[in-house]
VOGU-3710 file (C-alpha; in Angstrom, 3 decimals, decimal comma):
1> mnsifctlia> 107,510/30,131/152,135  109,416/33,354/151,448  106,289/34,977/150,055  104,330/34,106/153,213  107,109/35,545/155,355  107,190/38,742/153,295  103,414/39,041/153,542  103,566/38,749/157,353  106,277/41,409/157,498  104,171/43,702/155,303
11> ilclcnsllk> 101,139/43,200/157,553  103,196/43,962/160,667  104,590/47,115/159,076  101,085/48,247/158,113  99,812/47,587/161,645  102,688/49,581/163,123  102,016/52,456/160,733  98,323/52,485/161,617  99,128/52,350/165,352  101,644/55,178/165,039
21> aqindcpyvf> 99,120/57,341/163,146  96,624/56,997/166,006  99,027/58,101/168,735  98,649/61,387/170,572  100,797/62,330/173,523  100,848/65,276/175,867  103,743/67,744/175,759  107,244/67,516/177,139  108,848/70,814/178,100  112,622/71,141/177,638
31> ydknktvvkw> 114,858/73,945/178,880  117,589/75,060/176,464  119,549/78,023/177,861  117,194/81,005/177,498  114,666/79,079/175,404  111,830/76,737/176,234  111,168/73,953/173,724  107,831/72,135/173,822  107,403/68,834/171,977  104,374/66,601/171,634
41> ieegqlvekt> 102,901/63,939/169,345  99,797/64,621/167,298  98,352/61,826/165,154  101,687/60,087/165,158  103,702/63,144/164,142  106,169/65,164/166,180  105,200/68,784/166,789  107,830/71,137/168,171  107,672/74,788/169,174  110,282/77,085/170,701
51> ylnddfkklk> 109,445/79,942/173,065  111,314/82,741/174,785  110,609/83,584/178,425  107,114/82,402/179,416  105,345/82,834/176,069  104,500/79,123/176,157  101,764/79,886/178,686  99,507/80,676/175,728  99,978/77,209/174,235  96,889/75,079/173,665
61> ietcedfesk> 97,005/71,408/172,701  93,624/70,005/171,701  94,734/66,378/171,938  95,676/66,671/175,648  92,820/68,019/177,732  94,710/67,624/181,008  97,501/69,950/179,903  96,748/73,588/180,730  99,651/75,862/179,930  98,433/78,621/182,257
71> ylrldtasvi> 99,634/76,445/185,150  103,159/76,041/183,788  105,871/77,442/186,005  109,541/77,776/185,213  110,338/77,527/188,913  108,893/74,050/189,512  110,190/73,856/193,075  107,900/76,697/194,104  104,827/74,450/193,840  106,292/71,392/195,539
81> ddeqnftevs> 106,082/70,221/199,149  109,138/71,229/201,108  107,641/69,532/204,168  107,442/65,830/204,993  105,305/65,963/208,129  101,813/67,459/207,989  99,531/67,903/210,989  95,950/68,981/211,706  94,714/67,833/208,298  90,934/67,468/208,235
91> kiailsdihg> 90,570/64,763/205,585  92,759/62,639/203,319  92,146/60,738/200,070  94,700/58,125/199,016  95,333/55,791/196,083  98,254/54,325/194,175  99,509/52,361/191,177  97,583/54,130/188,415  100,061/52,811/185,820  98,743/54,798/182,890
101> qhdlfiqlmq> 95,031/54,080/183,479  94,191/57,767/183,490  90,512/57,558/182,552  89,707/55,111/185,351  91,642/57,287/187,786  89,631/60,364/186,778  86,356/58,437/187,042  87,205/57,384/190,586  88,188/60,915/191,611  84,966/62,360/190,231
111> ahnvidekrn> 82,824/59,654/191,823  84,070/60,761/195,244  84,036/64,521/194,726  87,758/65,083/194,875  87,431/66,771/191,468  84,423/68,096/189,554  83,143/67,231/186,089  85,704/69,609/184,578  88,516/67,873/186,481  89,153/70,735/188,877
121> wiyadghfvi> 89,886/70,409/192,605  86,817/70,495/194,886  88,297/68,715/197,909  88,615/71,993/199,832  91,338/71,846/202,508  91,741/68,082/202,225  94,958/66,329/201,222  95,211/63,882/198,336  98,054/61,342/198,315  99,210/59,226/195,385
131> vgdvfdrgdk> 101,407/56,538/196,887  103,551/56,043/193,784  103,527/54,294/190,410  101,872/56,625/187,945  104,430/55,361/185,396  104,664/52,256/183,172  102,321/49,583/181,823  99,462/51,770/180,540  99,372/54,364/177,766  98,146/57,525/179,518
141> vtetlwflyk> 100,995/58,300/181,875  101,687/61,817/180,588  98,035/62,781/180,969  98,137/61,860/184,658  101,388/63,761/185,214  100,006/66,992/183,756  96,723/66,519/185,623  98,563/66,192/188,957  100,816/69,121/188,095  97,723/71,301/187,682
151> leqqaikagg> 95,793/69,782/190,579  98,478/70,407/193,183  98,405/74,127/192,393  94,609/74,224/192,576  94,712/72,356/195,902  97,193/74,772/197,474  95,028/77,705/196,415  92,035/76,083/198,158  93,983/75,350/201,334  94,556/71,663/200,543
161> rvhyllgnhe> 97,508/69,695/199,190  98,374/67,053/196,620  101,233/64,708/197,524  102,725/62,595/194,743  105,139/60,060/196,236  107,739/58,326/194,111  107,264/54,598/193,665  109,614/51,985/192,268  108,380/52,632/188,725  109,095/56,374/188,939
171> imvlkgdlry> 112,613/55,589/190,126  113,042/52,957/187,409  112,105/55,365/184,625  114,207/58,223/185,980  117,163/55,843/186,133  116,615/54,477/182,621  115,069/51,096/183,465  112,399/51,014/180,762  111,261/47,384/180,889  107,642/48,216/181,619
181> isekyelvsk> 106,831/51,168/179,361  103,948/50,596/176,933  104,332/50,213/173,183  102,931/53,712/172,783  105,832/55,255/174,677  108,340/53,210/172,717  106,904/54,819/169,577  106,803/58,265/171,217  110,463/57,970/172,189  111,412/56,922/168,682
191> emgmtydqlf> 109,532/59,869/167,189  111,158/62,237/169,681  114,599/60,872/168,843  115,522/60,148/172,453  115,092/57,488/175,096  112,005/57,589/177,293  113,944/58,524/180,429  115,416/61,525/178,581  111,882/62,903/178,266  112,075/63,327/182,058
201> gvntllgqwl> 115,699/64,430/182,311  117,055/67,183/184,526  116,622/69,647/181,646  112,848/69,124/181,490  109,979/70,646/183,443  108,394/67,317/184,352  111,796/65,854/185,167  112,650/68,661/187,567  109,181/68,447/189,095  109,454/64,692/189,663
211> rtkpvaitin> 112,883/65,079/191,258  111,421/67,178/194,060  108,871/64,512/195,039  109,351/62,540/198,265  109,286/58,777/198,661  107,557/59,017/202,043  105,646/61,504/204,201  103,509/61,600/207,326  100,122/63,277/207,632  98,655/63,539/211,113
221> diafahagfs> 99,720/60,205/212,645  99,786/58,252/209,382  102,945/57,332/207,463  102,831/56,894/203,685  105,273/55,174/201,340  104,871/53,293/198,090  105,918/49,870/199,411  106,273/50,419/203,141  108,604/50,538/206,092  110,274/47,249/206,909
231> pefaegkfdi> 111,373/46,253/210,435  114,934/46,963/209,281  113,947/50,470/208,191  112,313/51,187/211,550  115,199/49,917/213,689  116,564/53,444/214,019  119,173/53,727/211,310  116,694/55,369/208,921  113,766/57,756/209,048  111,514/59,423/206,471
241> qlanqlfhee> 113,572/62,580/206,207  116,770/60,633/205,578  115,089/58,363/203,037  113,898/61,343/201,006  117,298/62,979/201,213  119,115/59,853/200,041  116,833/59,349/197,037  117,073/62,975/195,968  120,785/63,491/196,512  122,430/60,115/196,075
251> iidqekeaim> 120,164/57,714/194,177  117,989/59,137/191,401  120,735/60,610/189,224  123,656/58,493/190,382  125,265/55,484/188,707  124,275/52,005/189,873  127,831/51,130/190,901  128,065/54,113/193,258  124,733/53,154/194,843  125,631/49,490/195,307
261> nketlkfmvk> 128,961/50,394/196,923  127,240/52,213/199,784  125,200/50,105/202,209  122,652/52,790/203,113  121,876/53,470/199,450  121,831/49,791/198,566  119,290/49,191/201,332  116,994/51,908/199,975  116,752/50,378/196,493  116,528/46,725/197,560
271> sngpiwyrgy> 113,687/44,544/198,839  113,542/45,991/202,376  113,572/49,615/201,230  110,520/51,904/201,052  109,894/51,497/197,302  110,177/47,681/197,063  109,179/46,126/200,408  106,344/43,538/200,345  106,768/41,976/203,776  103,423/43,111/205,202
281> frdstftkqt> 101,663/40,768/202,784  104,195/38,152/201,685  106,378/37,469/204,719  104,806/34,627/206,738  106,751/35,710/209,829  105,286/39,223/209,819  102,648/39,579/212,562  100,417/42,174/214,136  103,036/42,525/216,867  105,675/43,287/214,221
291> akeilskmqv> 103,398/45,973/212,796  102,892/47,464/216,271  106,639/47,601/216,837  107,235/49,407/213,538  104,494/51,931/214,286  105,849/52,536/217,774  109,389/53,112/216,554  108,176/55,478/213,836  105,784/57,202/216,266  102,738/56,851/214,016
301> knivvghtsm> 99,368/55,107/214,350  98,954/53,745/210,820  100,894/53,017/207,643  99,403/53,294/204,138  101,106/51,645/201,143  100,593/50,642/197,530  102,892/48,433/195,430  101,356/45,021/196,204  98,260/44,494/194,076  94,981/43,570/195,757
311> esvmshydgl> 91,424/43,225/194,483  90,358/46,214/196,565  91,581/48,710/199,147  92,203/46,625/202,264  92,823/46,873/206,005  95,482/44,623/207,565  96,494/43,697/211,120  93,274/45,064/212,624  93,569/48,421/210,914  97,225/49,151/211,578
321> iysvdssikk> 98,232/48,964/207,911  96,199/49,817/204,813  96,950/48,814/201,224  95,646/50,984/198,398  96,878/49,236/195,233  93,432/48,087/194,116  94,659/46,881/190,695  93,697/50,008/188,769  96,493/48,983/186,389  94,173/46,336/184,891
331> gkygeilfwe> 91,945/49,129/183,601  88,669/47,633/184,829  88,158/48,647/188,453  89,714/50,634/191,261  89,097/51,976/194,753  90,277/54,898/196,869  90,983/55,145/200,597  89,689/57,991/202,767  90,563/59,125/206,263  88,143/61,486/207,992
341> ngrffkgqld> 87,659/62,258/211,687  89,996/59,484/212,763  88,278/56,791/210,679  89,155/55,025/207,423  86,724/54,334/204,583  87,146/52,832/201,156  85,481/54,428/198,161  84,224/52,278/195,323  84,027/53,144/191,649  80,263/53,775/191,820
351> gnrisf> 80,731/56,421/194,533  79,778/54,244/197,511  81,866/54,430/200,681  82,364/51,520/203,055  83,644/51,769/206,625  86,352/49,448/207,876
//
């Protein structure tokens, strides 16, 4: 019996070693006083380089095609939205809940000419919105982060914008709740000698970049949030600007006890807040009239959310609310929502568009 047990342990160790040897991960950029330290995983091994000033802009990493060091900026805030209300936008593309399924995400973006075959922005002056949850579950989270980091700069240069909204899984990771990270990132963290959330700490480029992202915005007359705006949110005590302020200043880097002791903060991180609410789809008392009342109070015409998984992009309550979590996280299929000339369409993986 002992020999069988030892054999199983040996097999598990061998499998772990083989898995570790196959792992590649995109870089993490750390700030250390006047130095910049870049770390990444190549064939299971940690690679680390230290740079002075902006010498790291010459760095090339063959195992991460979506990392382009020429786009790196020490001043991350300079490429981030400082607005939360955008008007006169000609067209919008929206999706959510990528959860590490980077290749499927790229395929969908290319199928609908948001990016070209080289993964560069070709959506002109349009706006692209990710309604949260790039993190967790899948094993290509870092690739998506670096891709979006590059894409938002390309979009601005073309007159467009990329908006990456924080979902519950972004907040969970930033606050050290690591229940849903993939086995790959457990191994990456171990190799790096730090916890996964520390890879996105306040002393990192990606961490600083993420901390400037909103949880909600409006574009034209459409409001966007990962989970949505509950009736309680819309009653008048909260608005989008306040929600973003509270997450940035009093939630992301604060202790749980301090958050739970303040009712406004507690509301934001609980089931009726903008990163967790599911009432549009799971509350039997929610009606079209309820949706109309929320829209009226928020002074918008539509709400677009992710968070609650569906089989496709869907319209609800006669087109008042749209859900864009099309279960990309399963790695098999996904859809994207478009708004153009006052109308919504859903884009399928084969490039077809369907009107609602």
